[in-house]
C-alpha angles and dihedrals in degrees: 000000000000118000110224144138123243088249088061090065091074112088123217111272094032090111092057094042093053095036091241125151111242113261091015118155115278123239130206088257089065089063097050091104091066100040095095097045108115118231131186114236119195130182111202115205092187145304137251135188123213141154120261092248089056090049092051090053093058115108140169110315094019115144120222113200114225129207094247132085125230109276094018116133118265125224120249117204130191113197089345093305120118106240106157149358125229152155131263114249134179116237110189101305097338136082119245140172129237113206110230101168133026114215113222116200129193108245118204 
C-alpha cells in the first residue's frame, strides 16, 4: 500500500484548475475523494506472550494476563499504525473507545 500524506493526493496544476491560491486552507470538500476508502481500526487492550503448549491448555474461563494495568490507556491503530490512545467506554450494551491522545509521528 502506498505511503503518502493527504496533501500528496493533489496533483500539480490542481490549484490553477480550481482557481485556488497555492497553500490555501483546505476544506472538507477537498477530502471527499478519500471518504469512502475503507480502513481497519483496532483497539488493543494489551498483549501477552506464551508458549504454544500453554495456549493449547487454555479453556473456557481461563484468564490471560495482559501487559497493561487497569485504567491504563489502550492503543488505537488504523491500518496497523498507532494513531491514538484512549479509554474503554460502554455505549448502551456495546464497548467503545474514547480517544484521549492523538499520536503524532514524524513522517519522512
